[in-house]
PDB file of N, H, CA, C and O in Angstrom:
ATOM      1  N   MET A   1      -2.264  13.700  -3.482  1.00  0.00           N
ATOM      2  CA  MET A   1      -1.884  13.220  -2.467  1.00  0.00           C
ATOM      3  C   MET A   1      -1.202  11.908  -2.422  1.00  0.00           C
ATOM      4  O   MET A   1      -1.284  11.172  -3.406  1.00  0.00           O
ATOM      5  N   MET A   2      -0.530  11.540  -1.364  1.00  0.00           N
ATOM      6  H   MET A   2      -0.464  12.137  -0.565  1.00  0.00           H
ATOM      7  CA  MET A   2       0.162  10.163  -1.424  1.00  0.00           C
ATOM      8  C   MET A   2       0.469   9.664   0.017  1.00  0.00           C
ATOM      9  O   MET A   2       0.409  10.387   1.012  1.00  0.00           O
ATOM     10  N   VAL A   3       0.776   8.454   0.018  1.00  0.00           N
ATOM     11  H   VAL A   3       0.824   7.867  -0.790  1.00  0.00           H
ATOM     12  CA  VAL A   3       1.183   8.132   1.200  1.00  0.00           C
ATOM     13  C   VAL A   3       2.766   7.874   1.491  1.00  0.00           C
ATOM     14  O   VAL A   3       3.340   7.039   0.792  1.00  0.00           O
ATOM     15  N   ARG A   4       3.273   8.366   2.207  1.00  0.00           N
ATOM     16  H   ARG A   4       2.807   9.044   2.775  1.00  0.00           H
ATOM     17  CA  ARG A   4       4.661   8.411   2.413  1.00  0.00           C
ATOM     18  C   ARG A   4       4.935   7.798   3.680  1.00  0.00           C
ATOM     19  O   ARG A   4       4.070   7.654   4.544  1.00  0.00           O
ATOM     20  N   ASP A   5       6.392   7.356   3.827  1.00  0.00           N
ATOM     21  H   ASP A   5       7.094   7.473   3.125  1.00  0.00           H
ATOM     22  CA  ASP A   5       6.862   7.181   5.378  1.00  0.00           C
ATOM     23  C   ASP A   5       6.771   7.952   6.071  1.00  0.00           C
ATOM     24  O   ASP A   5       6.617   9.091   5.631  1.00  0.00           O
ATOM     25  N   PRO A   6       6.820   7.736   7.474  1.00  0.00           N
ATOM     26  CA  PRO A   6       6.802   8.997   8.410  1.00  0.00           C
ATOM     27  C   PRO A   6       8.218   9.708   8.358  1.00  0.00           C
ATOM     28  O   PRO A   6       8.286  10.913   8.601  1.00  0.00           O
ATOM     29  N   GLU A   7       9.139   9.108   8.102  1.00  0.00           N
ATOM     30  H   GLU A   7       9.084   8.129   7.905  1.00  0.00           H
ATOM     31  CA  GLU A   7      10.476  10.040   7.995  1.00  0.00           C
ATOM     32  C   GLU A   7      10.418  11.306   6.913  1.00  0.00           C
ATOM     33  O   GLU A   7      11.175  12.269   7.031  1.00  0.00           O
ATOM     34  N   GLU A   8       9.546  11.207   5.967  1.00  0.00           N
ATOM     35  H   GLU A   8       8.931  10.424   5.871  1.00  0.00           H
ATOM     36  CA  GLU A   8       9.364  12.017   4.789  1.00  0.00           C
ATOM     37  C   GLU A   8       8.506  13.281   5.318  1.00  0.00           C
ATOM     38  O   GLU A   8       8.423  14.354   4.721  1.00  0.00           O
ATOM     39  N   SER A   9       7.887  12.966   6.538  1.00  0.00           N
ATOM     40  H   SER A   9       7.955  12.094   7.023  1.00  0.00           H
ATOM     41  CA  SER A   9       6.624  14.143   6.823  1.00  0.00           C
ATOM     42  C   SER A   9       7.280  15.277   7.338  1.00  0.00           C
ATOM     43  O   SER A   9       8.333  15.176   7.969  1.00  0.00           O
ATOM     44  N   PHE A  10       6.662  16.467   7.083  1.00  0.00           N
ATOM     45  H   PHE A  10       5.807  16.549   6.571  1.00  0.00           H
ATOM     46  CA  PHE A  10       7.224  17.543   7.854  1.00  0.00           C
ATOM     47  C   PHE A  10       6.807  17.527   9.371  1.00  0.00           C
ATOM     48  O   PHE A  10       7.308  18.407  10.072  1.00  0.00           O
ATOM     49  N   TYR A  11       5.994  16.675   9.928  1.00  0.00           N
ATOM     50  H   TYR A  11       5.588  15.960   9.359  1.00  0.00           H
ATOM     51  CA  TYR A  11       5.879  16.568  11.239  1.00  0.00           C
ATOM     52  C   TYR A  11       6.359  15.459  11.817  1.00  0.00           C
ATOM     53  O   TYR A  11       5.835  15.079  12.864  1.00  0.00           O
ATOM     54  N   PHE A  12       7.427  14.745  11.252  1.00  0.00           N
ATOM     55  H   PHE A  12       7.853  15.054  10.401  1.00  0.00           H
ATOM     56  CA  PHE A  12       8.011  13.773  11.605  1.00  0.00           C
ATOM     57  C   PHE A  12       8.659  14.380  13.144  1.00  0.00           C
ATOM     58  O   PHE A  12       9.011  15.544  13.336  1.00  0.00           O
ATOM     59  N   ASN A  13       8.700  13.368  14.052  1.00  0.00           N
ATOM     60  H   ASN A  13       8.414  12.423  13.896  1.00  0.00           H
ATOM     61  CA  ASN A  13       9.384  14.056  15.242  1.00  0.00           C
ATOM     62  C   ASN A  13       8.593  14.997  16.188  1.00  0.00           C
ATOM     63  O   ASN A  13       9.028  15.525  17.212  1.00  0.00           O
ATOM     64  N   LYS A  14       7.350  15.110  15.657  1.00  0.00           N
ATOM     65  H   LYS A  14       6.996  14.681  14.825  1.00  0.00           H
ATOM     66  CA  LYS A  14       6.776  16.349  16.349  1.00  0.00           C
ATOM     67  C   LYS A  14       5.494  15.493  17.251  1.00  0.00           C
ATOM     68  O   LYS A  14       5.029  14.383  16.992  1.00  0.00           O
ATOM     69  N   PRO A  15       5.200  16.237  18.144  1.00  0.00           N
ATOM     70  CA  PRO A  15       4.263  15.634  18.929  1.00  0.00           C
ATOM     71  C   PRO A  15       2.755  15.824  18.238  1.00  0.00           C
ATOM     72  O   PRO A  15       2.212  16.796  17.713  1.00  0.00           O
ATOM     73  N   MET A  16       2.360  14.552  18.461  1.00  0.00           N
ATOM     74  H   MET A  16       2.801  13.763  18.887  1.00  0.00           H
ATOM     75  CA  MET A  16       0.889  14.201  17.458  1.00  0.00           C
ATOM     76  C   MET A  16       0.119  13.267  18.146  1.00  0.00           C
ATOM     77  O   MET A  16       0.517  12.646  19.131  1.00  0.00           O
ATOM     78  N   ILE A  17      -0.876  13.171  17.684  1.00  0.00           N
ATOM     79  H   ILE A  17      -1.200  13.676  16.884  1.00  0.00           H
ATOM     80  CA  ILE A  17      -1.938  11.967  18.557  1.00  0.00           C
ATOM     81  C   ILE A  17      -1.995  10.897  17.627  1.00  0.00           C
ATOM     82  O   ILE A  17      -2.297  11.110  16.453  1.00  0.00           O
ATOM     83  N   GLY A  18      -1.725   9.746  18.063  1.00  0.00           N
ATOM     84  H   GLY A  18      -1.480   9.574  19.017  1.00  0.00           H
ATOM     85  CA  GLY A  18      -1.571   8.337  17.467  1.00  0.00           C
ATOM     86  C   GLY A  18      -0.078   8.174  16.771  1.00  0.00           C
ATOM     87  O   GLY A  18       0.781   9.055  16.742  1.00  0.00           O
ATOM     88  N   LYS A  19       0.016   7.005  16.285  1.00  0.00           N
ATOM     89  H   LYS A  19      -0.682   6.289  16.308  1.00  0.00           H
ATOM     90  CA  LYS A  19       1.383   6.325  15.987  1.00  0.00           C
ATOM     91  C   LYS A  19       1.781   6.464  14.227  1.00  0.00           C
ATOM     92  O   LYS A  19       1.126   5.852  13.383  1.00  0.00           O
ATOM     93  N   PRO A  20       2.645   7.131  13.967  1.00  0.00           N
ATOM     94  CA  PRO A  20       2.920   7.093  12.310  1.00  0.00           C
ATOM     95  C   PRO A  20       2.884   5.650  11.714  1.00  0.00           C
ATOM     96  O   PRO A  20       3.545   4.688  12.106  1.00  0.00           O
ATOM     97  N   MET A  21       2.130   5.683  10.855  1.00  0.00           N
ATOM     98  H   MET A  21       1.594   6.465  10.537  1.00  0.00           H
ATOM     99  CA  MET A  21       2.358   4.382  10.102  1.00  0.00           C
ATOM    100  C   MET A  21       3.513   4.179   9.025  1.00  0.00           C
ATOM    101  O   MET A  21       3.648   5.118   8.240  1.00  0.00           O
ATOM    102  N   ALA A  22       4.303   3.170   8.885  1.00  0.00           N
ATOM    103  H   ALA A  22       4.194   2.407   9.522  1.00  0.00           H
ATOM    104  CA  ALA A  22       5.048   3.027   7.515  1.00  0.00           C
ATOM    105  C   ALA A  22       4.208   3.150   6.318  1.00  0.00           C
ATOM    106  O   ALA A  22       3.042   2.764   6.395  1.00  0.00           O
ATOM    107  N   ARG A  23       4.702   3.687   5.112  1.00  0.00           N
ATOM    108  H   ARG A  23       5.649   4.001   5.049  1.00  0.00           H
ATOM    109  CA  ARG A  23       4.066   3.351   3.825  1.00  0.00           C
ATOM    110  C   ARG A  23       3.608   2.282   3.652  1.00  0.00           C
ATOM    111  O   ARG A  23       2.466   2.374   3.201  1.00  0.00           O
ATOM    112  N   ALA A  24       4.039   0.969   3.831  1.00  0.00           N
ATOM    113  H   ALA A  24       4.967   0.895   4.197  1.00  0.00           H
ATOM    114  CA  ALA A  24       3.544  -0.408   3.588  1.00  0.00           C
ATOM    115  C   ALA A  24       2.345  -0.655   4.180  1.00  0.00           C
ATOM    116  O   ALA A  24       1.341  -1.040   3.581  1.00  0.00           O
ATOM    117  N   GLU A  25       2.461  -0.377   5.695  1.00  0.00           N
ATOM    118  H   GLU A  25       3.278  -0.065   6.181  1.00  0.00           H
ATOM    119  CA  GLU A  25       1.504  -0.780   6.622  1.00  0.00           C
ATOM    120  C   GLU A  25       0.278  -0.035   6.339  1.00  0.00           C
ATOM    121  O   GLU A  25      -0.821  -0.580   6.435  1.00  0.00           O
ATOM    122  N   ALA A  26       0.442   1.387   5.938  1.00  0.00           N
ATOM    123  H   ALA A  26       1.335   1.830   5.861  1.00  0.00           H
ATOM    124  CA  ALA A  26      -0.992   2.166   5.703  1.00  0.00           C
ATOM    125  C   ALA A  26      -1.182   1.982   4.349  1.00  0.00           C
ATOM    126  O   ALA A  26      -2.144   2.704   4.087  1.00  0.00           O
ATOM    127  N   ALA A  27      -0.790   1.382   3.242  1.00  0.00           N
ATOM    128  H   ALA A  27      -0.009   0.795   3.454  1.00  0.00           H
ATOM    129  CA  ALA A  27      -0.949   1.286   1.874  1.00  0.00           C
ATOM    130  C   ALA A  27      -1.982  -0.120   2.221  1.00  0.00           C
ATOM    131  O   ALA A  27      -3.051  -0.179   1.613  1.00  0.00           O
ATOM    132  N   ALA A  28      -1.663  -1.107   3.097  1.00  0.00           N
ATOM    133  H   ALA A  28      -0.795  -1.059   3.591  1.00  0.00           H
ATOM    134  CA  ALA A  28      -2.322  -2.263   3.180  1.00  0.00           C
ATOM    135  C   ALA A  28      -3.523  -2.122   4.060  1.00  0.00           C
ATOM    136  O   ALA A  28      -4.300  -3.074   4.133  1.00  0.00           O
ATOM    137  N   SER A  29      -3.768  -0.938   4.788  1.00  0.00           N
ATOM    138  H   SER A  29      -3.137  -0.165   4.729  1.00  0.00           H
ATOM    139  CA  SER A  29      -4.889  -0.632   5.582  1.00  0.00           C
ATOM    140  C   SER A  29      -6.127  -0.821   4.642  1.00  0.00           C
ATOM    141  O   SER A  29      -6.194  -0.502   3.455  1.00  0.00           O
ATOM    142  N   ALA A  30      -7.156  -1.445   5.464  1.00  0.00           N
ATOM    143  H   ALA A  30      -7.101  -1.704   6.428  1.00  0.00           H
ATOM    144  CA  ALA A  30      -8.404  -1.365   4.590  1.00  0.00           C
ATOM    145  C   ALA A  30      -8.867   0.004   4.692  1.00  0.00           C
ATOM    146  O   ALA A  30      -9.301   0.479   3.643  1.00  0.00           O
ATOM    147  N   SER A  31      -8.874   0.786   5.776  1.00  0.00           N
ATOM    148  H   SER A  31      -8.522   0.400   6.628  1.00  0.00           H
ATOM    149  CA  SER A  31      -9.122   2.255   6.084  1.00  0.00           C
ATOM    150  C   SER A  31      -8.690   3.189   5.013  1.00  0.00           C
ATOM    151  O   SER A  31      -9.364   4.219   4.976  1.00  0.00           O
ATOM    152  N   LEU A  32      -7.597   3.084   3.999  1.00  0.00           N
ATOM    153  H   LEU A  32      -7.049   2.248   4.029  1.00  0.00           H
ATOM    154  CA  LEU A  32      -6.869   3.744   3.357  1.00  0.00           C
ATOM    155  C   LEU A  32      -8.049   4.659   2.082  1.00  0.00           C
ATOM    156  O   LEU A  32      -8.077   5.846   1.757  1.00  0.00           O
ATOM    157  N   GLY A  33      -8.962   3.388   1.597  1.00  0.00           N
ATOM    158  H   GLY A  33      -8.940   2.424   1.861  1.00  0.00           H
ATOM    159  CA  GLY A  33      -9.753   4.401   0.514  1.00  0.00           C
ATOM    160  C   GLY A  33     -10.824   5.016   1.296  1.00  0.00           C
ATOM    161  O   GLY A  33     -11.484   5.793   0.606  1.00  0.00           O
ATOM    162  N   LYS A  34     -11.156   4.936   2.335  1.00  0.00           N
ATOM    163  H   LYS A  34     -10.620   4.305   2.895  1.00  0.00           H
ATOM    164  CA  LYS A  34     -12.128   5.781   3.253  1.00  0.00           C
ATOM    165  C   LYS A  34     -11.436   7.268   3.538  1.00  0.00           C
ATOM    166  O   LYS A  34     -12.058   8.318   3.379  1.00  0.00           O
ATOM    167  N   PHE A  35      -9.883   7.190   4.038  1.00  0.00           N
ATOM    168  H   PHE A  35      -9.377   6.337   4.168  1.00  0.00           H
ATOM    169  CA  PHE A  35      -9.086   8.156   4.117  1.00  0.00           C
ATOM    170  C   PHE A  35      -8.905   8.998   2.883  1.00  0.00           C
ATOM    171  O   PHE A  35      -8.742  10.211   3.017  1.00  0.00           O
ATOM    172  N   PHE A  36      -8.918   8.556   1.933  1.00  0.00           N
ATOM    173  H   PHE A  36      -9.051   7.571   1.824  1.00  0.00           H
ATOM    174  CA  PHE A  36      -8.911   9.033   0.590  1.00  0.00           C
ATOM    175  C   PHE A  36      -9.922   9.762   0.233  1.00  0.00           C
ATOM    176  O   PHE A  36      -9.777  10.934  -0.113  1.00  0.00           O
ATOM    177  N   ALA A  37     -11.107   9.141   0.276  1.00  0.00           N
ATOM    178  H   ALA A  37     -11.225   8.188   0.557  1.00  0.00           H
ATOM    179  CA  ALA A  37     -12.468   9.621   0.171  1.00  0.00           C
ATOM    180  C   ALA A  37     -12.787  10.763   0.885  1.00  0.00           C
ATOM    181  O   ALA A  37     -13.519  11.594   0.347  1.00  0.00           O
ATOM    182  N   VAL A  38     -12.388  10.939   1.944  1.00  0.00           N
ATOM    183  H   VAL A  38     -11.794  10.264   2.381  1.00  0.00           H
ATOM    184  CA  VAL A  38     -13.048  12.005   2.811  1.00  0.00           C
ATOM    185  C   VAL A  38     -11.828  13.225   2.510  1.00  0.00           C
ATOM    186  O   VAL A  38     -12.178  14.403   2.589  1.00  0.00           O
ATOM    187  N   ALA A  39     -10.411  12.891   2.169  1.00  0.00           N
ATOM    188  H   ALA A  39     -10.127  11.935   2.105  1.00  0.00           H
ATOM    189  CA  ALA A  39      -9.395  13.734   1.646  1.00  0.00           C
ATOM    190  C   ALA A  39      -9.928  14.345   0.555  1.00  0.00           C
ATOM    191  O   ALA A  39     -10.081  15.565   0.602  1.00  0.00           O
ATOM    192  N   ASP A  40     -10.308  13.614  -0.625  1.00  0.00           N
ATOM    193  H   ASP A  40     -10.184  12.623  -0.663  1.00  0.00           H
ATOM    194  CA  ASP A  40     -10.785  14.219  -1.815  1.00  0.00           C
ATOM    195  C   ASP A  40     -11.961  14.973  -1.749  1.00  0.00           C
ATOM    196  O   ASP A  40     -12.118  15.931  -2.506  1.00  0.00           O
ATOM    197  N   PHE A  41     -13.002  14.572  -0.735  1.00  0.00           N
ATOM    198  H   PHE A  41     -12.874  13.794  -0.119  1.00  0.00           H
ATOM    199  CA  PHE A  41     -14.066  15.455  -0.412  1.00  0.00           C
ATOM    200  C   PHE A  41     -13.905  16.964  -0.108  1.00  0.00           C
ATOM    201  O   PHE A  41     -14.478  17.902  -0.663  1.00  0.00           O
ATOM    202  N   ILE A  42     -13.033  16.990   0.857  1.00  0.00           N
ATOM    203  H   ILE A  42     -12.568  16.228   1.308  1.00  0.00           H
ATOM    204  CA  ILE A  42     -12.478  18.205   1.464  1.00  0.00           C
ATOM    205  C   ILE A  42     -11.839  19.077   0.451  1.00  0.00           C
ATOM    206  O   ILE A  42     -12.177  20.254   0.331  1.00  0.00           O
ATOM    207  N   ALA A  43     -10.705  18.395  -0.452  1.00  0.00           N
ATOM    208  H   ALA A  43     -10.431  17.439  -0.354  1.00  0.00           H
ATOM    209  CA  ALA A  43      -9.973  19.120  -1.434  1.00  0.00           C
ATOM    210  C   ALA A  43     -10.998  19.842  -2.645  1.00  0.00           C
ATOM    211  O   ALA A  43     -10.886  20.937  -3.196  1.00  0.00           O
ATOM    212  N   PHE A  44     -11.856  18.946  -2.786  1.00  0.00           N
ATOM    213  H   PHE A  44     -11.947  18.056  -2.338  1.00  0.00           H
ATOM    214  CA  PHE A  44     -12.891  19.677  -3.712  1.00  0.00           C
ATOM    215  C   PHE A  44     -14.117  20.119  -3.562  1.00  0.00           C
ATOM    216  O   PHE A  44     -14.846  20.470  -4.489  1.00  0.00           O
ATOM    217  N   ASN A  45     -14.453  20.124  -2.163  1.00  0.00           N
ATOM    218  H   ASN A  45     -13.860  19.839  -1.410  1.00  0.00           H
ATOM    219  CA  ASN A  45     -15.646  21.315  -1.850  1.00  0.00           C
ATOM    220  C   ASN A  45     -15.434  22.086  -0.658  1.00  0.00           C
ATOM    221  O   ASN A  45     -16.398  22.674  -0.169  1.00  0.00           O
ATOM    222  N   ASP A  46     -14.272  22.164  -0.112  1.00  0.00           N
ATOM    223  H   ASP A  46     -13.488  21.686  -0.510  1.00  0.00           H
ATOM    224  CA  ASP A  46     -13.939  23.236   0.733  1.00  0.00           C
ATOM    225  C   ASP A  46     -13.440  24.516  -0.061  1.00  0.00           C
ATOM    226  O   ASP A  46     -12.408  24.415  -0.724  1.00  0.00           O
ATOM    227  N   PRO A  47     -14.122  25.700  -0.018  1.00  0.00           N
ATOM    228  CA  PRO A  47     -13.569  26.842  -0.624  1.00  0.00           C
ATOM    229  C   PRO A  47     -12.005  27.205  -0.177  1.00  0.00           C
ATOM    230  O   PRO A  47     -11.192  27.664  -0.980  1.00  0.00           O
ATOM    231  N   ALA A  48     -11.772  26.996   0.900  1.00  0.00           N
ATOM    232  H   ALA A  48     -12.432  26.623   1.552  1.00  0.00           H
ATOM    233  CA  ALA A  48     -10.270  27.539   1.411  1.00  0.00           C
ATOM    234  C   ALA A  48      -9.309  26.398   0.963  1.00  0.00           C
ATOM    235  O   ALA A  48      -8.269  26.791   0.435  1.00  0.00           O
ATOM    236  N   VAL A  49      -9.449  25.272   1.062  1.00  0.00           N
ATOM    237  H   VAL A  49     -10.294  24.952   1.491  1.00  0.00           H
ATOM    238  CA  VAL A  49      -8.583  24.290   0.580  1.00  0.00           C
ATOM    239  C   VAL A  49      -8.632  24.295  -0.876  1.00  0.00           C
ATOM    240  O   VAL A  49      -7.574  24.243  -1.503  1.00  0.00           O
ATOM    241  N   LYS A  50      -9.665  24.348  -1.430  1.00  0.00           N
ATOM    242  H   LYS A  50     -10.525  24.390  -0.921  1.00  0.00           H
ATOM    243  CA  LYS A  50      -9.678  24.271  -2.971  1.00  0.00           C
ATOM    244  C   LYS A  50      -8.876  25.200  -3.689  1.00  0.00           C
ATOM    245  O   LYS A  50      -8.114  24.964  -4.627  1.00  0.00           O
ATOM    246  N   SER A  51      -9.225  26.655  -2.953  1.00  0.00           N
ATOM    247  H   SER A  51      -9.844  26.847  -2.191  1.00  0.00           H
ATOM    248  CA  SER A  51      -8.306  27.742  -3.492  1.00  0.00           C
ATOM    249  C   SER A  51      -6.926  27.734  -3.212  1.00  0.00           C
ATOM    250  O   SER A  51      -6.109  28.230  -3.988  1.00  0.00           O
ATOM    251  N   TYR A  52      -6.617  27.196  -2.140  1.00  0.00           N
ATOM    252  H   TYR A  52      -7.280  26.793  -1.509  1.00  0.00           H
ATOM    253  CA  TYR A  52      -5.241  26.917  -1.721  1.00  0.00           C
ATOM    254  C   TYR A  52      -4.329  26.332  -2.872  1.00  0.00           C
ATOM    255  O   TYR A  52      -3.310  26.835  -3.346  1.00  0.00           O
ATOM    256  N   LEU A  53      -5.071  24.909  -3.269  1.00  0.00           N
ATOM    257  H   LEU A  53      -5.898  24.499  -2.884  1.00  0.00           H
ATOM    258  CA  LEU A  53      -4.478  24.119  -3.992  1.00  0.00           C
ATOM    259  C   LEU A  53      -4.725  24.472  -5.341  1.00  0.00           C
ATOM    260  O   LEU A  53      -4.199  23.800  -6.229  1.00  0.00           O
ATOM    261  N   LEU A  54      -5.394  25.356  -5.593  1.00  0.00           N
ATOM    262  H   LEU A  54      -5.820  25.901  -4.872  1.00  0.00           H
ATOM    263  CA  LEU A  54      -5.140  26.048  -7.075  1.00  0.00           C
ATOM    264  C   LEU A  54      -4.222  27.034  -7.519  1.00  0.00           C
ATOM    265  O   LEU A  54      -3.939  27.362  -8.671  1.00  0.00           O
ATOM    266  N   GLY A  55      -3.728  27.527  -6.250  1.00  0.00           N
ATOM    267  H   GLY A  55      -3.958  27.260  -5.314  1.00  0.00           H
ATOM    268  CA  GLY A  55      -2.668  28.520  -6.420  1.00  0.00           C
ATOM    269  C   GLY A  55      -3.218  29.905  -6.205  1.00  0.00           C
ATOM    270  O   GLY A  55      -2.576  30.920  -6.475  1.00  0.00           O
ATOM    271  N   ARG A  56      -4.554  29.900  -5.656  1.00  0.00           N
ATOM    272  H   ARG A  56      -5.075  29.075  -5.436  1.00  0.00           H
ATOM    273  CA  ARG A  56      -5.048  31.324  -5.697  1.00  0.00           C
ATOM    274  C   ARG A  56      -5.220  31.957  -4.199  1.00  0.00           C
ATOM    275  O   ARG A  56      -4.830  31.344  -3.205  1.00  0.00           O
ATOM    276  N   GLU A  57      -5.629  32.801  -4.156  1.00  0.00           N
ATOM    277  H   GLU A  57      -5.946  33.299  -4.963  1.00  0.00           H
ATOM    278  CA  GLU A  57      -5.527  33.786  -2.607  1.00  0.00           C
ATOM    279  C   GLU A  57      -6.575  32.757  -1.961  1.00  0.00           C
ATOM    280  O   GLU A  57      -7.511  32.342  -2.645  1.00  0.00           O
ATOM    281  N   VAL A  58      -6.395  32.345  -0.595  1.00  0.00           N
ATOM    282  H   VAL A  58      -5.635  32.683  -0.039  1.00  0.00           H
ATOM    283  CA  VAL A  58      -7.218  31.530   0.108  1.00  0.00           C
ATOM    284  C   VAL A  58      -8.392  32.214   0.295  1.00  0.00           C
ATOM    285  O   VAL A  58      -8.347  33.401   0.615  1.00  0.00           O
ATOM    286  N   SER A  59      -9.588  31.564   0.122  1.00  0.00           N
ATOM    287  H   SER A  59      -9.625  30.599  -0.139  1.00  0.00           H
ATOM    288  CA  SER A  59     -11.042  32.260   0.339  1.00  0.00           C
ATOM    289  C   SER A  59     -11.830  31.329   1.093  1.00  0.00           C
ATOM    290  O   SER A  59     -11.769  30.103   1.003  1.00  0.00           O
ATOM    291  N   VAL A  60     -12.699  32.116   1.970  1.00  0.00           N
ATOM    292  H   VAL A  60     -12.748  33.113   2.043  1.00  0.00           H
ATOM    293  CA  VAL A  60     -13.482  30.942   2.582  1.00  0.00           C
ATOM    294  C   VAL A  60     -14.870  31.436   2.143  1.00  0.00           C
ATOM    295  O   VAL A  60     -15.785  31.060   2.876  1.00  0.00           O
ATOM    296  N   LEU A  61     -15.185  32.141   1.178  1.00  0.00           N
ATOM    297  H   LEU A  61     -14.442  32.447   0.582  1.00  0.00           H
ATOM    298  CA  LEU A  61     -16.328  32.261   0.334  1.00  0.00           C
ATOM    299  C   LEU A  61     -17.063  31.291   0.070  1.00  0.00           C
ATOM    300  O   LEU A  61     -16.661  30.505  -0.789  1.00  0.00           O
ATOM    301  N   GLY A  62     -18.325  31.057   0.706  1.00  0.00           N
ATOM    302  H   GLY A  62     -18.652  31.695   1.404  1.00  0.00           H
ATOM    303  CA  GLY A  62     -19.209  29.912   0.272  1.00  0.00           C
ATOM    304  C   GLY A  62     -18.854  28.654   1.446  1.00  0.00           C
ATOM    305  O   GLY A  62     -19.502  27.608   1.411  1.00  0.00           O
ATOM    306  N   ARG A  63     -18.035  28.819   2.220  1.00  0.00           N
ATOM    307  H   ARG A  63     -17.509  29.669   2.249  1.00  0.00           H
ATOM    308  CA  ARG A  63     -17.993  28.114   3.258  1.00  0.00           C
ATOM    309  C   ARG A  63     -18.860  27.772   4.006  1.00  0.00           C
ATOM    310  O   ARG A  63     -19.187  28.775   4.641  1.00  0.00           O
ATOM    311  N   LYS A  64     -19.652  26.613   4.425  1.00  0.00           N
ATOM    312  H   LYS A  64     -19.386  25.799   3.909  1.00  0.00           H
ATOM    313  CA  LYS A  64     -20.789  26.625   5.271  1.00  0.00           C
ATOM    314  C   LYS A  64     -20.123  26.031   6.773  1.00  0.00           C
ATOM    315  O   LYS A  64     -19.177  25.276   6.997  1.00  0.00           O
ATOM    316  N   GLY A  65     -21.098  26.759   7.681  1.00  0.00           N
ATOM    317  H   GLY A  65     -21.866  27.373   7.499  1.00  0.00           H
ATOM    318  CA  GLY A  65     -20.576  26.255   9.010  1.00  0.00           C
ATOM    319  C   GLY A  65     -21.370  25.072   9.262  1.00  0.00           C
ATOM    320  O   GLY A  65     -22.166  24.531   8.494  1.00  0.00           O
ATOM    321  N   ILE A  66     -21.004  24.697  10.600  1.00  0.00           N
ATOM    322  H   ILE A  66     -20.357  25.137  11.224  1.00  0.00           H
ATOM    323  CA  ILE A  66     -21.797  23.552  11.028  1.00  0.00           C
ATOM    324  C   ILE A  66     -22.971  23.927  11.690  1.00  0.00           C
ATOM    325  O   ILE A  66     -22.896  24.788  12.566  1.00  0.00           O
ATOM    326  N   ASP A  67     -24.255  23.314  11.352  1.00  0.00           N
ATOM    327  H   ASP A  67     -24.316  22.614  10.640  1.00  0.00           H
ATOM    328  CA  ASP A  67     -25.211  23.329  11.800  1.00  0.00           C
ATOM    329  C   ASP A  67     -25.635  22.812  13.270  1.00  0.00           C
ATOM    330  O   ASP A  67     -26.804  22.903  13.643  1.00  0.00           O
TER     331      ASP A  67
END
């Protein structure tokens, strides 16, 4: 994962919630570490995301629902 300028995003000029941040602005944000911590947790623990990132067939086996 990396922080890029909004113009490099697949979602540039698409409707979204919030305002896109420039790379320098995002990199300077105190919240960046928290964002990457959440993203890492999802990538390493969600079966569907993990299987996709490993280039395997997407699998939801082992995914837990919200209680």
